[in-house]
C-alpha positions as CSV (number, residue, x, y, z in Angstrom):
1,M,114.6,57.4,40.0
2,P,116.8,54.0,40.8
3,V,117.7,52.3,37.2
4,N,116.1,49.2,36.5
5,I,113.4,49.4,39.0
6,G,110.9,46.7,37.2
7,Q,113.5,44.1,38.5
8,L,112.2,44.9,42.5
9,T,109.2,42.4,41.0
10,C,108.2,42.3,45.1
11,L,107.3,45.9,45.6
12,Q,104.5,46.9,46.6
13,T,104.4,50.2,47.6
14,L,105.9,52.7,45.0
15,P,104.3,56.3,45.3
16,F,105.4,57.9,42.4
17,F,107.2,57.0,39.3
18,V,109.1,59.4,37.2
19,I,109.5,58.7,33.6
20,G,113.0,58.9,31.6
21,Q,113.9,58.5,28.1
22,N,116.9,55.9,28.7
23,T,116.8,52.7,29.6
24,G,115.9,51.6,32.7
25,H,114.0,54.5,33.5
26,R,111.2,54.0,30.7
27,I,107.3,53.2,32.1
28,E,107.9,49.7,30.8
29,E,109.5,49.1,34.1
30,L,106.1,48.9,35.6
31,G,105.0,46.2,34.1
32,C,106.6,43.6,36.0
33,L,106.0,45.4,39.5
34,S,102.4,43.2,39.7
35,Q,102.4,43.6,43.5
36,L,102.0,46.9,43.8
37,R,99.0,48.6,46.2
38,G,97.5,51.5,47.1
39,G,98.5,54.3,45.2
40,L,100.1,55.6,42.0
41,N,101.7,58.8,40.8
42,I,103.2,59.0,37.2
43,F,104.8,62.1,35.9
44,N,106.7,63.1,32.4
45,L,104.2,60.6,30.6
46,E,105.5,62.5,27.3
47,H,108.0,60.7,27.2
48,V,105.8,57.6,26.6
49,R,106.3,57.1,22.6
50,D,102.4,55.9,22.0
51,K,99.9,53.6,23.0
52,E,101.8,50.3,22.7
53,E,104.5,51.0,25.2
54,A,102.0,52.8,27.7
55,K,100.5,49.4,27.8
56,T,104.1,47.7,28.8
57,A,103.1,49.2,32.4
58,N,100.3,47.0,32.9
59,L,98.1,49.0,34.9
60,A,94.6,46.9,34.1
61,G,96.5,43.8,35.9
62,K,97.2,45.8,39.0
63,T,94.4,45.4,40.7
64,R,95.3,46.4,44.4
65,L,96.3,49.9,43.2
66,H,93.6,51.8,44.3
67,K,94.6,55.1,43.2
68,L,96.1,56.4,40.2
69,E,97.4,60.3,39.0
70,F,98.8,60.6,35.2
71,H,100.7,63.8,34.9
72,W,102.7,65.6,31.8
73,S,105.0,68.4,32.0
74,P,103.2,71.5,31.5
75,E,106.6,73.0,30.1
76,R,106.6,71.0,27.0
77,V,105.9,72.9,23.5
78,G,104.8,71.2,20.2
79,N,102.7,68.0,19.1
80,N,101.9,65.8,21.4
81,N,101.2,62.0,21.5
82,D,98.8,62.4,24.7
83,E,95.5,60.7,23.6
84,D,97.0,57.8,22.5
85,V,99.1,57.4,25.6
86,L,96.3,57.7,27.9
87,E,94.6,55.1,26.0
88,G,97.2,52.8,26.3
89,L,96.8,53.7,30.3
90,Q,93.7,51.9,30.9
91,P,93.6,50.9,34.7
92,H,91.3,48.0,36.3
93,P,87.8,48.6,36.6
94,R,87.8,48.3,40.4
95,L,90.0,51.9,40.7
96,K,88.9,54.2,43.2
97,S,90.6,57.5,42.2
98,L,91.9,58.8,39.7
99,K,93.6,62.5,38.7
100,I,94.8,63.3,35.2
101,G,97.3,66.2,35.4
102,N,98.2,68.5,32.1
103,F,97.0,66.2,29.6
104,G,97.3,67.8,26.3
105,G,95.0,66.0,24.1
106,E,91.6,67.1,22.7
107,K,89.4,63.9,23.8
108,F,89.6,61.4,26.9
109,P,90.1,58.0,26.0
110,S,87.4,55.6,25.6
111,W,87.5,53.8,28.8
112,I,86.5,56.9,30.6
113,V,84.2,58.7,28.1
114,A,82.3,54.8,27.0
115,S,81.8,51.5,28.5
116,V,83.9,50.0,26.0
117,N,87.1,48.4,27.3
118,I,90.6,48.5,25.0
119,S,89.6,45.0,23.9
120,G,86.1,45.8,22.8
121,G,84.6,44.1,25.8
122,L,82.6,46.0,28.6
123,F,84.0,48.5,30.5
124,L,82.7,50.4,33.2
125,L,84.6,52.3,36.4
126,N,82.0,51.7,38.7
127,H,84.1,52.1,42.0
128,L,85.0,55.2,41.3
129,L,84.8,57.4,44.4
130,E,87.0,60.1,43.1
131,I,87.8,62.2,39.5
132,C,90.2,65.1,39.2
133,L,90.9,66.8,35.7
134,K,93.6,69.4,36.3
135,G,95.3,71.4,33.4
136,C,93.7,69.4,30.2
137,D,93.6,72.5,28.4
138,K,93.3,71.6,24.8
139,C,89.6,69.3,25.7
140,E,86.9,71.3,24.6
141,K,84.6,68.7,26.6
142,I,84.2,67.3,29.6
143,P,84.0,63.5,29.4
144,T,80.3,62.1,30.2
145,L,80.7,60.7,34.0
146,G,77.2,61.3,35.0
147,H,75.9,58.0,35.0
148,L,79.1,56.3,37.8
149,P,76.8,55.1,40.5
150,C,79.9,55.5,43.1
151,L,81.8,58.7,42.3
152,K,81.6,61.2,45.3
153,F,84.3,64.2,44.2
154,L,84.3,65.4,40.7
155,Q,87.1,68.2,40.1
156,I,87.7,70.1,37.4
157,M,90.0,72.9,37.1
158,A,92.2,74.5,34.2
159,M,90.4,73.5,31.1
160,D,90.4,76.8,29.1
161,N,89.3,75.3,26.0
162,V,86.0,74.1,27.7
163,T,83.2,77.0,27.0
164,C,80.2,75.0,27.5
165,I,79.5,71.9,29.8
166,G,76.7,70.3,28.3
167,T,74.4,67.5,28.2
168,E,76.6,65.3,27.6
169,F,78.7,66.3,30.7
170,Y,75.6,64.2,32.3
171,S,74.7,61.3,30.0
172,S,75.5,60.0,26.5
173,D,72.6,58.2,26.8
174,S,68.8,59.1,27.9
175,G,68.1,56.0,29.5
176,A,71.8,55.6,31.0
177,G,71.8,56.4,35.3
178,S,71.4,54.1,38.4
179,S,68.5,54.4,41.1
180,T,71.1,55.4,43.6
181,G,70.8,58.6,46.2
182,R,68.4,60.3,48.3
183,G,66.3,61.7,45.1
184,G,66.8,58.8,42.5
185,S,64.0,56.8,42.9
186,G,63.7,55.9,39.0
187,R,66.2,54.0,36.8
188,N,67.7,57.3,35.5
189,A,69.5,59.0,38.6
190,L,72.5,61.2,37.1
191,F,75.3,61.6,39.4
192,P,73.5,59.3,42.1
193,A,76.5,59.2,44.9
194,L,78.1,62.8,44.0
195,E,79.0,64.6,47.1
196,R,81.4,67.1,46.1
197,L,81.9,69.2,42.7
198,D,84.7,71.7,42.3
199,L,84.8,74.0,39.5
200,Q,88.0,76.2,39.2
201,H,89.9,78.1,36.6
202,M,87.7,77.3,34.1
203,H,88.4,80.6,32.4
204,N,86.7,80.7,29.0
205,L,83.6,78.6,30.4
206,V,80.3,80.5,29.3
207,E,77.7,78.1,30.1
208,W,76.8,75.1,32.2
209,K,73.7,73.2,30.8
210,D,71.3,71.6,32.7
211,A,70.4,67.9,31.8
212,M,67.7,67.6,29.7
213,D,64.6,66.4,31.0
214,A,65.9,64.5,34.1
215,T,65.7,68.2,36.6
216,T,62.1,67.7,36.6
217,T,62.0,64.6,38.5
218,G,64.8,65.1,40.8
219,M,67.1,63.0,39.7
220,V,69.8,64.7,39.2
221,F,72.6,65.2,41.4
222,P,70.4,63.9,44.2
223,C,73.5,63.5,47.0
224,L,75.5,67.1,46.0
225,E,75.9,68.2,49.0
226,E,79.2,71.0,48.6
227,L,79.6,72.6,44.9
228,T,82.7,75.4,44.3
229,I,82.9,77.8,41.4
230,K,85.9,79.6,41.5
231,E,87.8,81.9,38.8
232,C,85.2,81.7,36.0
233,S,84.7,84.8,35.4
234,K,82.9,84.2,32.0
235,L,80.5,82.0,33.3
236,I,76.6,82.9,32.5
237,S,74.5,80.4,33.3
238,A,74.3,77.2,35.3
239,P,71.9,75.1,36.6
240,C,69.3,75.7,39.0
241,H,68.8,72.1,40.6
242,F,70.5,71.4,43.6
243,P,67.8,69.5,46.0
244,Y,70.4,68.9,49.1
245,L,73.1,71.2,48.7
246,K,74.7,72.1,51.6
247,K,77.8,74.2,51.2
248,L,78.1,76.8,48.5
249,D,81.8,78.2,47.3
250,I,81.8,80.8,44.5
251,G,84.2,83.4,43.6
252,K,85.0,85.3,40.4
253,T,82.4,84.7,38.5
254,C,79.1,87.0,37.7
255,G,76.3,88.0,39.8
256,T,73.5,85.9,36.8
257,T,75.1,82.8,37.7
258,F,75.1,83.4,41.4
259,K,71.3,84.1,41.2
260,N,70.7,81.2,39.4
261,I,72.4,78.8,41.3
262,I,70.9,79.9,44.2
263,S,67.3,80.4,43.2
264,K,65.9,77.1,44.6
265,L,68.4,76.0,47.3
266,T,66.5,75.4,50.2
267,T,68.8,73.4,52.3
268,L,72.0,75.5,52.5
269,V,74.1,75.4,55.2
270,S,77.2,77.8,54.4
271,L,77.6,80.6,51.6
272,D,81.1,81.4,50.8
273,M,81.1,84.1,48.2
274,Y,83.8,86.0,47.1
275,D,84.3,88.9,44.3
276,I,81.1,88.2,42.4
277,S,80.6,91.0,39.6
278,K,77.4,92.9,39.2
279,L,75.6,91.9,42.1
280,A,74.1,94.9,44.3
281,C,71.7,92.8,46.5
282,L,71.6,89.3,48.0
283,P,68.3,88.3,46.5
284,E,65.5,87.8,49.2
285,H,64.6,84.2,48.5
286,L,68.2,83.0,50.0
287,W,66.8,84.1,53.4
288,Q,62.8,82.8,52.1
289,N,64.2,79.4,51.4
290,N,67.2,78.7,54.0
291,T,65.4,80.5,57.0
292,T,65.9,77.5,59.1
293,S,69.4,76.1,57.4
294,L,71.8,78.7,56.5
295,M,74.5,78.8,59.5
296,S,77.6,80.7,58.0
297,L,77.6,83.9,55.5
298,N,81.0,85.1,54.2
299,I,80.4,88.3,51.7
300,R,84.0,89.4,50.8
301,Y,85.2,91.9,48.1
302,C,82.1,92.3,45.8
303,A,82.7,95.7,44.5
304,D,79.6,96.2,43.2
305,L,77.2,95.1,46.6
306,V,75.7,98.2,47.9
307,S,72.8,96.3,50.4
308,I,72.3,93.1,52.3
309,L,68.9,92.3,53.0
310,L,67.8,90.2,55.6
311,P,63.7,89.3,56.1
312,H,61.7,91.8,58.6
313,E,60.0,90.9,61.5
314,D,56.8,91.0,60.1
315,D,57.5,89.7,56.7
316,V,55.6,86.2,56.0
317,C,58.7,84.3,56.0
318,A,60.2,84.3,59.5
319,P,63.8,85.4,60.7
320,C,67.1,83.2,59.9
321,T,67.5,82.2,63.1
322,S,69.5,79.8,62.6
323,L,72.3,82.1,61.7
324,Q,75.7,82.1,63.6
325,S,78.7,83.4,61.6
326,V,78.7,86.4,59.3
327,L,81.6,88.0,57.5
328,I,81.8,91.0,55.2
329,V,84.9,92.2,53.6
330,G,86.4,94.4,51.6
331,C,82.7,95.4,49.8
332,K,83.7,99.0,48.9
333,K,80.2,99.9,48.1
334,L,78.4,98.9,50.5
335,S,76.5,101.6,52.2
336,H,74.3,100.3,55.1
337,L,73.8,97.1,57.0
338,P,69.9,96.1,57.5
339,N,68.2,97.6,60.8
340,T,66.8,93.5,61.1
341,L,70.5,92.6,62.6
342,Q,68.8,92.1,65.7
343,T,66.8,89.3,64.4
344,L,69.8,87.1,64.1
345,I,69.4,85.6,68.0
346,S,71.6,83.0,67.2
347,L,74.6,85.2,65.8
348,E,78.1,84.1,67.5
349,K,80.4,85.9,64.7
350,F,79.6,89.1,63.3
351,D,83.1,90.7,61.1
352,V,82.0,93.9,59.0
353,S,85.7,94.7,58.0
354,N,87.3,97.1,55.2
355,C,83.8,98.4,54.2
356,P,84.6,102.5,54.3
357,N,80.9,103.3,52.7
358,V,79.1,102.0,56.1
359,I,78.2,105.0,57.5
360,Y,75.5,103.7,60.1
361,F,76.1,100.4,62.4
362,P,72.8,98.8,63.3
363,S,72.2,98.0,67.5
364,I,73.4,94.4,68.3
365,Q,71.1,94.3,70.9
366,G,69.0,91.1,69.6
367,V,72.2,89.0,68.6
368,A,73.8,89.9,72.0
369,P,73.0,86.4,74.5
370,F,75.2,84.4,71.8
371,L,77.3,86.8,70.5
372,R,81.4,85.6,70.8
373,T,83.4,87.6,67.9
374,L,82.8,91.0,66.6
375,A,84.7,92.9,64.4
376,I,83.7,96.5,63.0
377,S,85.9,98.6,60.5
378,C,83.5,100.9,58.6
379,S,82.8,104.8,58.7
380,A,80.1,104.8,61.1
381,E,80.6,107.3,63.5
382,V,78.7,106.5,66.5
383,F,79.5,102.9,68.0
384,P,76.2,100.3,67.7
385,S,74.0,100.4,70.9
386,G,73.8,96.9,72.3
387,L,77.2,96.2,73.6
388,Q,76.5,96.4,77.0
389,S,74.0,92.9,76.6
390,C,76.7,91.1,74.8
391,T,78.3,89.2,78.1
392,S,79.4,86.1,76.1
393,L,81.5,87.9,73.8
394,S,85.1,86.9,73.9
395,E,86.6,89.0,71.5
396,L,86.2,92.6,69.8
397,K,88.0,94.0,67.2
398,I,87.6,97.5,66.0
399,A,90.1,98.7,63.7
400,T,90.4,101.7,61.0
401,C,86.9,103.4,61.7
402,P,88.3,107.3,60.8
403,N,84.5,108.4,61.9
404,L,84.4,106.8,65.1
405,K,84.9,109.2,68.3
406,S,84.3,107.0,71.4
407,I,83.5,103.9,72.5
408,P,81.0,103.1,75.4
409,D,81.8,101.6,78.6
410,M,82.9,97.7,78.2
411,R,82.4,96.9,82.2
412,E,79.6,94.0,81.7
413,L,82.0,92.3,78.8
414,H,83.1,89.6,81.9
415,S,83.8,87.2,79.1
416,L,86.2,88.8,77.2
417,I,90.0,87.7,76.1
418,R,90.8,89.8,73.4
419,L,89.9,93.6,72.8
420,V,91.7,95.5,69.7
421,I,91.5,99.0,69.2
422,L,93.5,100.3,66.3
423,D,93.9,103.0,63.8
424,C,90.8,105.1,64.4
425,P,92.0,108.3,64.0
426,N,89.6,110.8,65.9
427,L,89.0,108.2,68.6
428,I,88.9,110.6,71.5
429,S,87.7,108.4,74.5
430,I,87.2,104.4,75.2
431,G,84.8,103.5,78.1
432,D,86.1,102.2,81.5
433,L,87.7,98.5,81.3
434,P,87.3,97.3,85.2
435,E,85.8,94.0,85.2
436,L,87.8,92.8,82.1
437,H,89.2,89.9,84.4
438,S,89.6,87.3,81.2
439,L,91.0,89.8,78.8
440,D,94.2,88.2,77.8
441,L,95.2,90.6,74.7
442,L,94.9,94.4,74.5
443,E,95.9,96.7,71.4
444,I,94.8,100.0,71.1
445,S,97.4,101.6,68.8
446,L,97.5,103.8,66.3
447,C,94.6,106.6,67.6
448,R,96.6,109.8,67.4
449,K,94.0,111.6,69.1
450,L,93.1,109.7,72.1
451,R,94.7,111.6,75.2
452,H,94.0,109.0,78.1
453,L,93.9,105.7,78.4
454,P,90.7,104.1,79.6
455,D,90.3,103.4,83.3
456,G,90.0,100.1,85.2
457,L,93.3,99.0,83.8
458,D,94.6,97.9,87.0
459,C,91.8,95.4,87.2
460,L,93.1,93.6,84.2
461,T,95.2,91.2,86.4
462,R,95.3,88.3,83.3
463,L,96.7,90.1,80.8
464,R,99.8,88.3,79.3
465,R,99.8,90.4,75.3
466,L,100.0,93.9,75.3
467,Q,100.1,96.0,71.9
468,I,100.1,99.9,72.5
469,G,101.1,103.4,71.4
470,Q,101.4,105.9,68.9
471,F,98.9,108.5,70.7
472,C,99.1,112.4,71.1
473,E,101.9,113.7,72.2
474,E,101.1,114.4,76.2
475,L,100.4,110.3,76.4
476,D,104.2,108.6,75.5
477,V,105.7,105.4,76.1
478,S,106.7,106.6,79.9
479,T,103.3,107.2,80.7
480,I,101.8,104.3,78.9
481,L,104.1,101.5,80.6
482,C,103.3,103.2,84.5
483,S,99.6,102.5,83.7
484,F,100.2,98.9,83.9
485,Q,102.4,98.7,86.6
486,H,100.8,95.5,88.7
487,L,101.9,93.3,85.3
488,Q,105.4,93.6,86.0
489,T,105.6,89.9,86.9
490,S,102.9,88.9,84.5
491,L,103.2,90.2,81.6
492,E,104.6,88.3,78.4
493,E,104.6,90.1,75.3
494,L,104.7,93.8,74.7
495,V,104.7,95.7,71.7
496,L,105.4,99.5,71.5
497,F,104.4,102.3,68.3
498,G,105.0,105.3,68.3
499,C,108.8,105.0,69.2
500,D,110.3,107.1,67.1
501,K,110.8,110.4,69.4
502,L,112.6,107.8,72.0
503,N,116.4,108.7,72.6
504,T,116.6,106.6,75.3
505,P,115.6,102.6,76.0
506,P,112.4,103.3,78.4
507,G,113.4,102.2,81.9
508,E,110.1,101.1,82.9
509,I,110.7,98.0,80.6
510,L,113.1,97.0,83.1
511,H,110.9,96.6,85.6
512,F,108.6,94.2,83.6
513,T,110.2,91.0,85.1
514,G,108.3,88.1,83.4
515,L,108.8,90.0,79.8
516,K,109.5,87.3,77.6
517,L,109.3,89.4,74.2
518,L,109.3,93.1,73.3
519,I,109.3,94.9,70.2
520,M,109.3,98.2,69.5
521,F,108.1,100.3,66.3
522,G,109.8,103.4,65.0
523,C,113.2,103.1,66.4
524,S,116.0,103.6,64.4
525,P,118.6,101.0,64.0
526,E,121.5,103.4,64.8
527,R,120.1,103.9,68.6
528,N,121.5,100.6,69.4
529,F,118.5,100.2,72.1
530,Y,119.5,96.4,70.9
531,K,123.0,95.9,72.9
532,W,121.2,98.0,76.0
533,F,118.7,95.3,76.5
534,K,120.4,92.8,75.8
535,R,122.9,93.8,78.5
536,R,119.7,94.4,81.5
537,M,117.6,91.7,80.0
538,P,119.6,88.8,78.1
539,H,116.6,86.5,78.2
540,L,114.7,89.1,76.1
541,D,113.5,88.1,72.6
542,V,113.4,91.8,71.3
543,S,113.0,93.5,67.8
544,F,113.3,96.9,66.5
545,V,111.0,97.7,63.8
546,P,112.3,101.2,62.1
547,V,108.9,101.8,60.3
548,P,105.5,101.8,62.3
549,H,103.2,98.8,60.7
550,L,100.2,97.6,61.9
551,L,100.1,94.4,63.7
552,F,97.2,92.4,63.1
C-alpha cells in the first residue's frame, strides 16, 4: 500500500486496504477518506491494537460504502483482540454487503447480534442484502440474523467450533421478525427475504434446529429458493421446513440429514447430491411431492446407494414428467436402474457413468423423443433398446463398459454431432453409421477385440475431429486411415491411439491436407517422428505421447 494514503481526501474508490504496523500504513489512514464509495476490503486486521484504533477508520461515517469485507490473517498464532477490534469497525446502518474472514473472536460484536449500536442507541442493519462469515473458527454460535428484513444471501463457512445452529439463529426474541415474504403474512416471519443459504465446511456441526413455534405457521424461510450444504459430515439433524425451495445442493453429509431436508419439499426444481453416506435409496416422497417441478437430478459418488426409486405408471402419483436431466456418477453399489425410466418423457440428458455394478440398462424407448445426450459407463452386457427412436440425440458416449459386446445400428440418429466409444475391451461389433451426416466428432478407441470399423464411414462428410485406434492387431493405423480417405481436405484434428508398434511414420497422414492438429499416443520420443512431420507438414501442430492415456 502507498504510504499516507489518508492524505488523498478526495479519493472515491479504494478496492482494498492492507494494514501495516508502521506509521502511514495503519488503519487510521482510512479516517479522512470520507468520499469512499462502493466496496472496501480491509486486510491484516490483526495489526489493529484495540477498539479505539479501529474506530479511527470511521466506517460508520462512510455512508457511500455499500460493501465491506474484514479479513484477519489465517496464519497468526497466540491470543488476539479480534472481538474488540470488530466492535470498533461498526459500519453505517445502510450497508448492503458484509463479509468477515478468519475472525478469531469467540462471539460477534453487538452491532451484529443486537439492535444497540456502539453509542448505546438503536442500530439495525436493515438494509443488508448479503452476509458471509468464513473461517471464524473460535465462534461457538452463529449470530442472530433471522430478523434482517432485506437479507437475500447468507453464507457460513469453516466455523469449526459451531456444533449446533440453535433457535437463537432465527431470533433472540419470540416476538421479533418481519412480515415480508411469500409465507410471512404475520408479524413474525424469520429470514423473510432470504433467497440463498450456504453452509459449507462446518466439520463439527451436529445439529441444526428448526425455529420454535414458527414452523407451523409458514413463516420461516418464506422466500428461500437455494440451499447448499457441503462438507458437514457430522450433521445428523436439520430442519424440514423450506416451503419454496427450488434448488438443493448437498454433499459430504449423512443420509438422515438429506432425508429430513427433502421430506416436505414440494417445489424442488434441481437436486444435486454428492457423497451422501448411509443412503441406500432415494425416498419415494421425493418423486411423489415433486412430480411436476423436478427438472434436474445429479447423484455423484454416493457409496451406499443401491437403487433409485421412480414411481410406476400405475402408482397413485403421476410419473415425474418434468425431469429433463439425470446424472448418476460413481455410485459403486448401484445395482440396477428402474424399469420406469421410460416414464421420464421430458428427459433431455441421461448420464450413467462409473457405476460398475449396474448390469442391466432399461429401455430408453419412452424417453426417446427429446433425449439429446446419452452417456453410459456400466457393466451391462446388452445395450439398452430404443436407441433407434432417439432421433433428437446429439451426443452419445459409451465408455468403460467391460461386458458390452455390440452396439446397435445408429442409422436413424440424424442429429448426432458427437459419438464416443472407448474402453470397451470386449466390444466386437459396432452398428452401421450410414446416415450420420451431422457428426462432427468421432472417437472409437481402446476396444481391443474390435476387428472391423463400422460401415458407413464414407458418409461422415462433416467430420472434423477423429480420435481412433488401439484395436486388435489386424486393425492397424494404416488400415484405419484408409477408411477415412474421403476426409483428406476436411479433417482438422486427428488423435491416433496404439502407435507403439509403428517403426516409421504413417505416410497416409500426408494426404490429409486440411489437418491442423495431430496427436499420436504410444510413440516413444526416440523414434523422432516429429522432424519427419515438420519437414513435410510444417503447418501441423503435432504431439507425441509415449503412454496411451485416455482422452475425454
